[in-house]
C-alpha positions as CSV (number, residue, x, y, z in Angstrom):
1,M,-17.7,20.7,38.7
2,L,-16.7,22.3,35.3
3,T,-19.4,25.0,35.5
4,A,-18.2,26.7,38.7
5,I,-16.8,29.8,37.0
6,R,-19.7,30.1,34.6
7,D,-22.2,29.8,37.4
8,T,-20.3,32.5,39.4
9,V,-20.8,34.9,36.5
10,L,-24.4,34.2,36.2
11,Q,-24.8,34.9,39.9
12,L,-23.1,38.1,39.5
13,L,-25.4,39.5,36.8
14,P,-27.6,42.3,37.8
15,A,-31.2,41.6,38.7
16,K,-32.5,43.7,35.7
17,K,-31.7,41.3,32.8
18,K,-33.6,39.6,30.1
19,S,-33.1,36.4,28.1
20,T,-33.4,36.1,24.3
21,A,-34.6,33.2,22.1
22,S,-30.9,32.9,20.7
23,G,-29.6,32.1,24.2
24,W,-28.1,35.5,25.2
25,T,-28.8,37.1,28.6
26,S,-28.6,40.8,28.2
27,F,-28.2,43.7,30.8
28,N,-26.6,47.0,31.2
29,A,-23.0,46.6,30.3
30,P,-20.6,47.3,33.2
31,C,-17.6,47.9,31.0
32,C,-18.5,51.0,29.1
33,P,-17.4,53.6,31.7
34,H,-14.0,51.8,31.8
35,N,-13.5,52.1,27.9
36,G,-14.3,55.7,27.3
37,E,-18.0,55.4,26.9
38,S,-21.0,56.6,28.9
39,A,-22.7,54.3,31.2
40,D,-25.0,51.8,29.4
41,R,-28.7,52.3,30.0
42,R,-30.0,50.2,27.1
43,G,-29.0,46.6,28.1
44,R,-26.2,46.3,25.4
45,G,-24.1,43.9,27.5
46,G,-24.6,40.2,27.1
47,V,-23.5,36.7,28.1
48,I,-24.2,33.3,26.5
49,V,-23.1,29.9,27.8
50,N,-22.1,26.8,26.1
51,P,-22.6,23.2,26.9
52,E,-18.9,22.7,27.9
53,G,-19.4,25.0,30.9
54,G,-17.9,28.1,29.4
55,I,-19.3,31.5,28.9
56,N,-18.8,34.5,26.6
57,Y,-19.4,38.1,27.2
58,H,-19.8,40.8,24.6
59,C,-20.7,44.5,24.8
60,F,-22.6,45.7,21.8
61,N,-21.8,49.3,22.8
62,C,-18.0,49.6,23.6
63,G,-17.1,46.4,22.0
64,Y,-15.5,44.7,25.1
65,K,-15.2,41.0,24.8
66,A,-14.3,38.3,27.4
67,N,-14.7,34.6,27.5
68,Y,-13.9,31.5,29.6
69,T,-13.4,28.0,28.3
70,P,-13.0,25.1,30.8
71,G,-9.4,24.0,30.6
72,R,-8.0,27.5,30.1
73,N,-6.7,30.0,32.5
74,L,-8.6,33.1,33.4
75,N,-7.3,35.8,31.2
76,F,-7.0,39.4,32.3
77,R,-10.0,40.4,30.2
78,F,-12.2,37.9,32.0
79,K,-10.8,39.0,35.4
80,R,-11.6,42.6,34.7
81,L,-15.2,41.7,33.7
82,L,-15.6,39.8,37.0
83,G,-14.4,42.9,38.9
84,W,-16.8,45.2,37.0
85,L,-19.7,42.8,37.8
86,G,-18.8,43.2,41.5
87,A,-16.6,40.3,42.3
88,D,-14.1,41.2,45.0
89,E,-10.3,40.4,44.6
90,N,-10.5,37.2,46.8
91,T,-13.4,35.8,44.7
92,I,-11.3,36.6,41.4
93,Q,-8.2,34.9,42.9
94,H,-10.3,31.9,44.0
95,L,-11.7,31.5,40.5
96,G,-8.3,31.7,39.0
97,I,-7.2,28.8,41.2
98,E,-10.4,26.9,40.2
99,A,-9.5,27.4,36.5
100,L,-6.1,25.8,37.1
101,R,-7.8,22.8,39.0
102,V,-10.3,22.3,36.1
103,R,-7.4,22.5,33.7
104,D,-5.8,19.4,35.2
105,L,-9.0,17.5,34.7
106,I,-9.4,18.1,31.0
107,N,-7.7,16.5,28.0
108,P,-6.0,19.4,26.2
109,E,-7.0,17.9,22.8
110,T,-10.7,18.5,23.6
111,I,-10.3,22.2,24.4
112,K,-11.9,24.3,21.6
113,E,-9.7,27.3,20.3
114,E,-11.1,30.6,21.5
115,P,-11.8,33.2,18.7
116,R,-9.2,35.9,18.8
117,E,-8.6,39.0,16.8
118,A,-5.5,38.7,14.6
119,I,-2.6,40.8,15.8
120,T,0.0,41.6,13.0
121,F,3.2,43.6,12.8
122,K,4.6,45.0,9.6
123,R,7.9,43.5,8.4
124,R,11.0,45.8,8.8
125,S,14.5,45.1,7.5
126,L,17.5,44.9,9.7
127,P,20.2,47.5,9.2
128,E,22.1,47.4,5.9
129,E,24.9,44.9,5.6
130,A,23.8,43.4,9.0
131,K,25.0,39.7,9.4
132,T,24.9,37.2,12.2
133,F,27.8,36.7,14.5
134,Q,28.1,33.2,13.2
135,A,28.1,34.2,9.5
136,L,30.7,36.9,10.2
137,S,33.0,34.5,12.2
138,N,32.8,32.0,9.4
139,F,33.7,34.7,6.8
140,Y,36.8,35.9,8.7
141,T,37.8,32.3,9.4
142,L,37.7,31.4,5.7
143,N,39.3,34.7,4.8
144,N,42.1,34.9,7.3
145,D,43.8,37.5,5.4
146,R,41.0,39.9,6.2
147,E,41.3,41.8,9.5
148,V,38.4,41.3,11.9
149,P,36.9,44.7,12.6
150,Q,37.6,45.9,16.2
151,D,34.0,47.0,16.6
152,F,32.7,43.4,15.7
153,H,35.3,41.8,18.0
154,S,34.1,44.1,20.8
155,A,30.4,43.3,20.1
156,V,31.1,39.6,20.5
157,I,33.0,40.1,23.7
158,Y,30.1,42.3,25.0
159,A,27.5,39.5,24.3
160,A,29.7,36.9,26.0
161,Q,30.2,39.2,29.1
162,R,26.3,39.5,29.3
163,G,26.3,35.7,29.9
164,I,24.3,35.0,26.8
165,D,24.8,31.5,25.2
166,L,25.7,32.6,21.7
167,S,24.8,29.3,20.2
168,Q,21.2,29.9,21.2
169,Q,20.7,33.4,19.9
170,D,21.4,35.0,16.5
171,F,22.9,38.4,17.2
172,Y,23.8,40.7,14.4
173,W,26.5,43.3,13.7
174,T,26.9,45.8,10.8
175,P,29.7,48.1,9.8
176,E,27.1,50.8,9.2
177,T,28.0,54.0,11.1
178,A,24.6,55.7,11.2
179,Y,23.3,55.9,14.8
180,N,26.5,54.3,15.9
181,L,25.2,51.0,14.7
182,N,28.8,49.6,14.1
183,R,29.3,50.1,17.9
184,R,26.0,48.2,18.8
185,I,24.8,44.5,19.1
186,I,21.7,44.1,17.1
187,I,18.9,41.9,18.4
188,P,16.3,40.9,15.7
189,F,12.6,40.9,16.5
190,T,10.4,38.2,14.9
191,W,6.8,37.7,14.8
192,Q,5.5,34.3,13.6
193,G,9.1,33.6,12.1
194,E,9.2,36.9,10.1
195,I,11.6,39.7,11.1
196,I,9.6,42.8,12.0
197,G,12.3,45.0,13.4
198,Y,15.1,45.1,15.8
199,T,16.8,46.8,18.8
200,A,20.5,47.7,18.8
201,R,22.3,48.0,22.2
202,G,25.4,50.1,22.6
203,I,28.4,48.1,23.6
204,T,30.1,50.8,25.6
205,D,28.6,53.5,27.9
206,D,29.5,56.3,25.7
207,V,27.2,55.1,23.0
208,K,23.9,57.3,23.3
209,P,21.2,56.5,23.5
210,K,21.8,53.1,25.0
211,Y,19.3,51.5,22.6
212,H,18.5,52.4,19.0
213,S,15.3,50.7,17.8
214,N,13.2,50.2,14.7
215,Y,9.9,48.3,15.2
216,E,6.2,48.9,15.6
217,P,4.8,49.7,19.1
218,N,3.2,47.0,21.3
219,Y,5.6,44.2,20.4
220,V,6.6,41.6,22.9
221,Y,10.1,40.3,22.5
222,G,10.6,36.5,22.9
223,I,7.0,35.5,21.8
224,D,8.4,33.2,19.1
225,Q,10.7,31.3,21.3
226,Q,8.0,30.3,24.0
227,R,7.4,26.6,24.2
228,P,3.9,25.5,23.7
229,D,3.9,23.1,26.7
230,S,5.2,25.6,29.3
231,K,3.0,26.2,32.3
232,F,4.4,29.7,32.9
233,V,6.1,32.6,31.3
234,I,8.4,35.1,32.8
235,V,8.1,38.7,31.8
236,A,10.9,41.3,32.2
237,E,11.6,44.7,30.9
238,G,14.7,44.3,28.7
239,P,15.6,41.8,26.0
240,F,18.7,40.6,27.6
241,D,16.8,39.6,30.8
242,A,14.4,37.7,28.4
243,L,17.3,36.0,26.7
244,A,19.0,35.0,30.0
245,I,16.0,33.2,31.3
246,G,14.0,32.1,28.2
247,G,11.3,34.7,28.9
248,M,9.7,37.6,27.3
249,A,10.4,41.4,27.4
250,V,8.0,44.2,27.0
251,L,10.9,46.6,26.1
252,S,9.7,49.4,28.4
253,N,8.7,49.7,32.1
254,R,5.0,49.7,31.0
255,I,2.6,47.1,29.4
256,S,0.2,48.1,26.9
257,L,-3.2,46.5,26.5
258,Q,-2.1,44.9,23.2
259,Q,1.1,43.5,24.8
260,A,-1.0,42.1,27.6
261,E,-3.3,40.3,25.2
262,I,-0.2,38.8,23.4
263,I,1.1,37.5,26.7
264,D,-2.3,36.4,27.9
265,D,-3.0,34.4,24.6
266,L,-0.2,32.0,25.7
267,D,-2.7,30.7,28.3
268,R,-0.3,30.1,31.1
269,E,0.8,31.7,34.4
270,V,2.4,35.1,33.8
271,I,5.2,36.0,36.3
272,V,6.5,39.5,36.2
273,V,10.0,40.3,37.4
274,P,10.6,43.9,37.9
275,D,14.0,45.6,37.8
276,T,15.1,46.9,41.2
277,D,15.3,50.6,40.2
278,R,12.2,52.8,40.8
279,A,11.2,52.6,37.1
280,G,10.6,48.9,37.6
281,A,7.7,49.7,39.9
282,A,5.6,50.4,36.8
283,L,5.8,46.8,35.8
284,I,4.3,45.9,39.1
285,D,1.4,48.3,38.6
286,A,0.7,46.5,35.2
287,A,0.9,43.0,36.8
288,I,-1.6,44.0,39.4
289,E,-3.9,45.5,36.7
290,Y,-3.7,42.5,34.6
291,G,-4.0,40.0,37.4
292,W,-0.6,38.4,37.0
293,S,1.9,37.1,39.6
294,V,5.0,39.2,40.6
295,S,8.2,37.6,41.7
296,Y,10.6,39.2,44.3
297,P,13.5,36.6,44.3
298,I,16.2,36.7,47.0
299,W,18.9,38.1,44.7
300,Q,17.2,41.4,44.0
301,Q,19.0,43.0,46.8
302,D,22.3,42.3,45.1
303,Y,21.6,42.4,41.4
304,K,19.4,44.9,39.5
305,D,17.9,42.6,36.9
306,I,17.6,39.0,35.7
307,S,20.6,39.0,33.2
308,E,23.0,40.3,35.8
309,A,21.8,37.6,38.3
310,V,22.0,34.7,35.7
311,K,25.6,35.8,34.8
312,E,26.7,35.5,38.5
313,L,24.4,32.8,39.9
314,G,23.5,30.6,36.8
315,Q,20.3,30.3,35.0
316,L,18.8,27.2,36.9
317,F,19.3,28.9,40.4
318,V,17.7,32.2,39.1
319,L,14.8,30.3,37.6
320,K,14.1,28.3,40.7
321,S,14.4,31.4,42.9
322,I,11.9,33.3,40.6
323,L,9.3,30.5,40.8
324,A,9.8,30.2,44.5
325,A,9.3,33.9,45.2
326,R,6.2,34.6,43.1
327,V,3.2,36.1,44.9
328,R,-0.4,36.8,43.7
329,G,-3.0,39.2,44.7
330,R,-2.8,43.0,45.3
331,L,-2.1,42.9,49.0
332,K,0.8,40.5,48.9
333,I,2.3,42.3,45.8
334,E,2.2,45.6,47.5
335,L,3.7,44.4,50.7
336,H,6.7,42.9,48.8
337,R,7.0,46.1,46.7
338,K,7.5,48.2,49.8
339,R,10.4,46.0,50.9
340,L,12.1,46.0,47.6
341,Y,12.0,49.8,47.1
342,N,12.6,50.9,50.7
Protein backbone atom coordinates (compact mmCIF):
# COMPACT_ATOMS: atom_id res chain seq x y z
CA MET A 1 0.00 0.00 0.00
CA LEU A 2 2.81 2.43 0.89
CA THR A 3 4.95 1.40 -2.05
CA ALA A 4 2.63 2.27 -4.97
CA ILE A 5 4.59 5.36 -6.01
CA ARG A 6 7.94 3.66 -5.64
CA ASP A 7 6.70 0.66 -7.64
CA THR A 8 5.40 2.91 -10.43
CA VAL A 9 8.82 4.53 -10.80
CA LEU A 10 10.50 1.14 -10.98
CA GLN A 11 8.08 0.08 -13.72
CA LEU A 12 8.88 3.23 -15.71
CA LEU A 13 12.62 2.57 -15.75
CA PRO A 14 14.06 1.69 -19.17
CA ALA A 15 14.71 -1.92 -20.04
CA LYS A 16 18.43 -1.24 -20.31
CA LYS A 17 19.50 -0.92 -16.68
CA LYS A 18 21.73 -2.65 -14.20
CA SER A 19 21.86 -3.13 -10.46
CA THR A 20 24.85 -2.57 -8.22
CA ALA A 21 25.91 -4.27 -5.01
CA SER A 22 25.18 -1.08 -3.07
CA GLY A 23 21.50 -1.20 -4.06
CA TRP A 24 21.45 1.37 -6.86
CA THR A 25 19.74 0.69 -10.18
CA SER A 26 21.51 2.65 -12.92
CA PHE A 27 20.32 3.63 -16.41
CA ASN A 28 20.67 6.44 -18.92
CA ALA A 29 19.56 9.56 -17.08
CA PRO A 30 16.46 11.16 -18.68
CA CYS A 31 17.04 14.56 -17.05
CA CYS A 32 20.24 15.71 -18.75
CA PRO A 33 18.77 17.25 -21.95
CA HIS A 34 16.37 19.25 -19.77
CA ASN A 35 19.23 20.68 -17.71
CA GLY A 36 21.57 21.91 -20.42
CA GLU A 37 23.53 18.69 -20.90
CA SER A 38 23.73 16.29 -23.82
CA ALA A 39 21.77 13.05 -23.64
CA ASP A 40 23.25 10.50 -21.25
CA ARG A 41 24.65 7.38 -22.92
CA ARG A 42 26.71 6.08 -19.99
CA GLY A 43 24.08 5.06 -17.46
CA ARG A 44 24.71 7.91 -15.04
CA GLY A 45 21.17 8.10 -13.67
CA GLY A 46 20.26 5.94 -10.71
CA VAL A 47 17.53 5.12 -8.20
CA ILE A 48 17.70 3.47 -4.82
CA VAL A 49 14.75 2.36 -2.71
CA ASN A 50 14.41 2.37 1.05
CA PRO A 51 12.57 0.04 3.45
CA GLU A 52 9.90 2.68 4.22
CA GLY A 53 8.62 2.54 0.63
CA GLY A 54 10.42 5.60 -0.65
CA ILE A 55 12.77 6.09 -3.56
CA ASN A 56 15.66 8.45 -4.35
CA TYR A 57 16.92 9.48 -7.79
CA HIS A 58 20.29 11.03 -8.57
CA CYS A 59 21.95 11.92 -11.85
CA PHE A 60 25.74 11.74 -11.66
CA ASN A 61 26.01 13.81 -14.84
CA CYS A 62 23.85 16.95 -14.52
CA GLY A 63 23.34 16.57 -10.77
CA TYR A 64 19.54 16.45 -10.81
CA LYS A 65 18.02 14.93 -7.66
CA ALA A 66 14.49 13.92 -6.74
CA ASN A 67 13.00 11.75 -4.02
CA TYR A 68 9.76 10.56 -2.51
CA THR A 69 9.12 9.55 1.09
CA PRO A 70 5.76 8.04 2.11
CA GLY A 71 3.88 10.63 4.15
CA ARG A 72 5.05 13.56 2.02
CA ASN A 73 3.54 15.22 -1.03
CA LEU A 74 5.00 14.71 -4.47
CA ASN A 75 7.20 17.73 -5.06
CA PHE A 76 7.71 19.29 -8.46
CA ARG A 77 11.19 17.75 -8.87
CA PHE A 78 9.73 14.27 -8.50
CA LYS A 79 6.84 15.08 -10.83
CA ARG A 80 9.32 16.27 -13.45
CA LEU A 81 11.24 13.03 -13.12
CA LEU A 82 8.05 11.03 -13.60
CA GLY A 83 7.33 12.94 -16.81
CA TRP A 84 10.86 12.44 -18.12
CA LEU A 85 10.54 8.73 -17.43
CA GLY A 86 7.43 8.61 -19.60
CA ALA A 87 4.52 8.99 -17.17
CA ASP A 88 1.58 10.88 -18.67
CA GLU A 89 -0.19 13.74 -16.91
CA ASN A 90 -3.06 11.57 -15.67
CA THR A 91 -0.63 9.11 -14.09
CA ILE A 92 1.29 11.91 -12.38
CA GLN A 93 -1.92 13.45 -11.08
CA HIS A 94 -3.10 10.06 -9.82
CA LEU A 95 0.19 9.52 -7.99
CA GLY A 96 -0.12 12.97 -6.42
CA ILE A 97 -3.52 11.97 -5.03
CA GLU A 98 -2.05 8.65 -3.89
CA ALA A 99 0.66 10.53 -1.98
CA LEU A 100 -2.05 12.52 -0.16
CA ARG A 101 -3.89 9.29 0.71
CA VAL A 102 -0.72 7.70 2.06
CA ARG A 103 -0.02 10.84 4.05
CA ASP A 104 -3.25 10.37 6.00
CA LEU A 105 -2.16 6.85 6.99
CA ILE A 106 1.22 7.75 8.45
CA ASN A 107 2.12 9.24 11.80
CA PRO A 108 3.92 12.53 10.98
CA GLU A 109 6.45 11.91 13.76
CA THR A 110 7.73 8.79 11.99
CA ILE A 111 8.50 10.56 8.69
CA LYS A 112 12.20 11.01 8.14
CA GLU A 113 13.49 14.43 7.11
CA GLU A 114 14.53 14.57 3.47
CA PRO A 115 18.05 15.87 2.80
CA ARG A 116 17.95 19.38 1.33
CA GLU A 117 20.57 21.76 0.08
CA ALA A 118 20.69 24.81 2.32
CA ILE A 119 19.27 28.02 0.84
CA THR A 120 20.57 31.25 2.32
CA PHE A 121 20.10 34.97 1.74
CA LYS A 122 22.56 37.66 2.77
CA ARG A 123 21.43 40.04 5.47
CA ARG A 124 20.61 43.54 4.26
CA SER A 125 19.66 46.53 6.38
CA LEU A 126 16.47 48.51 6.18
CA PRO A 127 16.75 52.16 5.08
CA GLU A 128 18.44 54.55 7.49
CA GLU A 129 16.20 55.79 10.30
CA ALA A 130 13.46 53.30 9.38
CA LYS A 131 11.21 52.52 12.35
CA THR A 132 8.02 50.53 12.75
CA PHE A 133 4.66 52.24 12.62
CA GLN A 134 4.12 51.20 16.25
CA ALA A 135 7.43 52.66 17.43
CA LEU A 136 6.76 55.93 15.64
CA SER A 137 3.21 56.13 16.99
CA ASN A 138 4.50 55.59 20.53
CA PHE A 139 7.16 58.27 20.02
CA TYR A 140 4.72 60.93 18.83
CA THR A 141 2.24 59.99 21.56
CA LEU A 142 4.87 60.44 24.27
CA ASN A 143 6.21 63.59 22.62
CA ASN A 144 2.98 65.33 21.76
CA ASP A 145 4.82 68.57 21.22
CA ARG A 146 6.42 67.03 18.13
CA GLU A 147 4.41 67.32 14.93
CA VAL A 148 3.62 64.04 13.18
CA PRO A 149 5.19 64.13 9.69
CA GLN A 150 2.52 64.30 7.02
CA ASP A 151 4.23 61.60 4.98
CA PHE A 152 4.15 59.17 7.94
CA HIS A 153 0.48 59.98 8.54
CA SER A 154 -0.22 59.31 4.84
CA ALA A 155 1.67 56.00 4.98
CA VAL A 156 -0.46 54.80 7.91
CA ILE A 157 -3.65 55.83 6.11
CA TYR A 158 -2.52 54.04 2.95
CA ALA A 159 -1.83 50.80 4.85
CA ALA A 160 -5.21 50.95 6.55
CA GLN A 161 -6.96 51.58 3.23
CA ARG A 162 -5.34 48.42 1.83
CA GLY A 163 -7.31 46.47 4.43
CA ILE A 164 -4.22 45.21 6.27
CA ASP A 165 -4.46 44.51 10.00
CA LEU A 166 -1.69 46.77 11.31
CA SER A 167 -1.51 44.77 14.56
CA GLN A 168 -0.43 41.69 12.61
CA GLN A 169 2.30 43.21 10.44
CA ASP A 170 5.29 45.45 11.14
CA PHE A 171 5.41 48.15 8.50
CA TYR A 172 8.21 50.70 8.54
CA TRP A 173 8.56 54.34 7.58
CA THR A 174 11.61 56.57 7.21
CA PRO A 175 12.06 60.31 6.67
CA GLU A 176 14.88 59.52 4.23
CA THR A 177 14.18 61.21 0.89
CA ALA A 178 16.42 59.11 -1.39
CA TYR A 179 14.27 57.11 -3.83
CA ASN A 180 11.26 58.92 -2.33
CA LEU A 181 11.48 56.57 0.66
CA ASN A 182 9.66 59.11 2.85
CA ARG A 183 6.68 58.68 0.55
CA ARG A 184 6.66 54.91 0.73
CA ILE A 185 5.54 52.16 3.08
CA ILE A 186 8.42 49.77 3.83
CA ILE A 187 7.76 46.04 4.06
CA PRO A 188 10.64 44.11 5.67
CA PHE A 189 11.73 40.76 4.23
CA THR A 190 12.85 38.08 6.66
CA TRP A 191 14.49 34.68 6.25
CA GLN A 192 14.62 32.42 9.30
CA GLY A 193 13.91 35.43 11.47
CA GLU A 194 16.67 37.67 10.05
CA ILE A 195 15.99 40.77 7.95
CA ILE A 196 17.44 40.20 4.49
CA GLY A 197 16.00 43.20 2.66
CA TYR A 198 12.79 45.02 1.94
CA THR A 199 10.44 46.45 -0.63
CA ALA A 200 9.02 49.96 -0.35
CA ARG A 201 5.69 50.73 -2.00
CA GLY A 202 4.79 54.27 -3.06
CA ILE A 203 1.75 55.58 -1.21
CA THR A 204 0.58 57.77 -4.11
CA ASP A 205 0.43 57.13 -7.83
CA ASP A 206 2.96 59.85 -8.63
CA VAL A 207 5.76 57.99 -6.76
CA LYS A 208 7.74 56.21 -9.47
CA PRO A 209 8.60 53.42 -9.72
CA LYS A 210 5.76 51.92 -7.71
CA TYR A 211 8.17 49.69 -5.77
CA HIS A 212 11.74 50.35 -4.67
CA SER A 213 13.37 47.14 -3.43
CA ASN A 214 16.64 45.93 -1.95
CA TYR A 215 16.99 42.15 -1.59
CA GLU A 216 18.65 39.18 -3.24
CA PRO A 217 16.78 37.49 -6.10
CA ASN A 218 14.73 34.30 -5.66
CA TYR A 219 13.30 35.29 -2.29
CA VAL A 220 9.70 34.35 -1.43
CA TYR A 221 7.87 36.80 0.79
CA GLY A 222 5.85 35.37 3.69
CA ILE A 223 7.89 32.20 4.16
CA ASP A 224 8.59 32.91 7.84
CA GLN A 225 4.89 33.44 8.58
CA GLN A 226 3.68 30.04 7.34
CA ARG A 227 2.17 27.77 9.97
CA PRO A 228 3.82 24.34 10.18
CA ASP A 229 0.49 22.50 10.42
CA SER A 230 -1.17 24.07 7.34
CA LYS A 231 -2.30 21.75 4.55
CA PHE A 232 -2.01 24.35 1.81
CA VAL A 233 -0.27 27.60 0.92
CA ILE A 234 -1.63 30.35 -1.30
CA VAL A 235 0.90 31.91 -3.67
CA ALA A 236 0.34 35.31 -5.26
CA GLU A 237 2.41 37.94 -7.02
CA GLY A 238 2.51 40.91 -4.64
CA PRO A 239 3.28 41.27 -0.92
CA PHE A 240 -0.03 42.95 -0.10
CA ASP A 241 -1.88 39.97 -1.55
CA ALA A 242 0.18 37.66 0.64
CA LEU A 243 -0.46 39.82 3.71
CA ALA A 244 -4.20 39.95 3.04
CA ILE A 245 -4.61 36.17 2.97
CA GLY A 246 -1.69 34.84 5.05
CA GLY A 247 -0.01 33.50 1.93
CA MET A 248 3.26 33.96 0.09
CA ALA A 249 4.38 36.28 -2.71
CA VAL A 250 6.96 35.62 -5.42
CA LEU A 251 7.32 39.41 -6.03
CA SER A 252 7.07 39.00 -9.79
CA ASN A 253 4.82 37.39 -12.37
CA ARG A 254 7.36 34.59 -12.76
CA ILE A 255 8.57 31.87 -10.38
CA SER A 256 12.21 30.80 -10.46
CA LEU A 257 13.43 27.29 -9.77
CA GLN A 258 14.83 28.31 -6.38
CA GLN A 259 11.55 29.98 -5.42
CA ALA A 260 9.69 26.83 -6.43
CA GLU A 261 11.98 24.76 -4.20
CA ILE A 262 11.40 27.10 -1.25
CA ILE A 263 7.64 26.80 -1.71
CA ASP A 264 7.67 23.05 -2.32
CA ASP A 265 9.80 22.44 0.77
CA LEU A 266 6.76 23.42 2.84
CA ASP A 267 5.36 20.01 1.78
CA ARG A 268 1.75 21.02 1.30
CA GLU A 269 -0.69 21.78 -1.50
CA VAL A 270 0.36 24.89 -3.41
CA ILE A 271 -2.47 27.06 -4.74
CA VAL A 272 -1.52 29.84 -7.16
CA VAL A 273 -3.89 32.80 -7.49
CA PRO A 274 -2.97 34.94 -10.52
CA ASP A 275 -3.80 38.60 -10.95
CA THR A 276 -6.47 39.23 -13.55
CA ASP A 277 -4.24 41.29 -15.85
CA ARG A 278 -2.41 39.62 -18.73
CA ALA A 279 0.86 39.58 -16.81
CA GLY A 280 -0.77 37.25 -14.30
CA ALA A 281 -0.88 34.54 -16.94
CA ALA A 282 2.85 33.90 -16.37
CA LEU A 283 2.05 32.65 -12.85
CA ILE A 284 -0.35 30.16 -14.40
CA ASP A 285 2.42 28.89 -16.68
CA ALA A 286 4.65 28.38 -13.64
CA ALA A 287 1.90 26.52 -11.75
CA ILE A 288 1.49 24.13 -14.68
CA GLU A 289 5.25 23.61 -14.91
CA TYR A 290 5.61 22.84 -11.21
CA GLY A 291 2.47 20.73 -10.95
CA TRP A 292 0.60 23.07 -8.59
CA SER A 293 -3.08 24.00 -8.35
CA VAL A 294 -4.49 27.26 -9.74
CA SER A 295 -7.54 28.99 -8.29
CA TYR A 296 -10.03 31.04 -10.30
CA PRO A 297 -12.36 32.42 -7.57
CA ILE A 298 -15.69 33.97 -8.48
CA TRP A 299 -14.60 37.50 -7.52
CA GLN A 300 -11.90 37.69 -10.22
CA GLN A 301 -14.31 39.33 -12.64
CA ASP A 302 -14.75 42.28 -10.25
CA TYR A 303 -11.43 42.57 -8.40
CA LYS A 304 -7.95 42.46 -9.88
CA ASP A 305 -6.14 40.75 -7.00
CA ILE A 306 -6.48 39.17 -3.57
CA SER A 307 -5.88 42.28 -1.47
CA GLU A 308 -8.57 44.25 -3.30
CA ALA A 309 -11.04 41.37 -2.87
CA VAL A 310 -10.24 40.96 0.84
CA LYS A 311 -10.76 44.68 1.44
CA GLU A 312 -14.25 44.56 -0.07
CA LEU A 313 -15.42 41.01 0.71
CA GLY A 314 -13.54 39.99 3.84
CA GLN A 315 -10.69 37.53 4.38
CA LEU A 316 -12.80 34.50 5.30
CA PHE A 317 -15.00 34.73 2.21
CA VAL A 318 -12.01 35.22 -0.08
CA LEU A 319 -10.13 32.30 1.47
CA LYS A 320 -13.12 29.96 1.13
CA SER A 321 -13.68 31.04 -2.47
CA ILE A 322 -10.01 30.39 -3.35
CA LEU A 323 -10.16 26.88 -1.91
CA ALA A 324 -13.48 26.13 -3.63
CA ALA A 325 -12.27 27.31 -7.06
CA ARG A 326 -8.90 25.57 -7.26
CA VAL A 327 -8.27 23.18 -10.14
CA ARG A 328 -5.43 20.78 -10.98
CA GLY A 329 -4.05 19.43 -14.21
CA ARG A 330 -2.98 21.24 -17.37
CA LEU A 331 -6.27 20.80 -19.26
CA LYS A 332 -8.53 22.17 -16.50
CA ILE A 333 -6.14 25.01 -15.73
CA GLU A 334 -5.96 26.04 -19.40
CA LEU A 335 -9.75 25.93 -19.83
CA HIS A 336 -10.24 28.28 -16.89
CA ARG A 337 -7.42 30.52 -18.09
CA LYS A 338 -9.28 31.16 -21.36
CA ARG A 339 -12.37 32.26 -19.45
CA LEU A 340 -10.37 34.57 -17.21
CA TYR A 341 -8.53 36.43 -19.93
CA ASN A 342 -11.15 36.46 -22.70
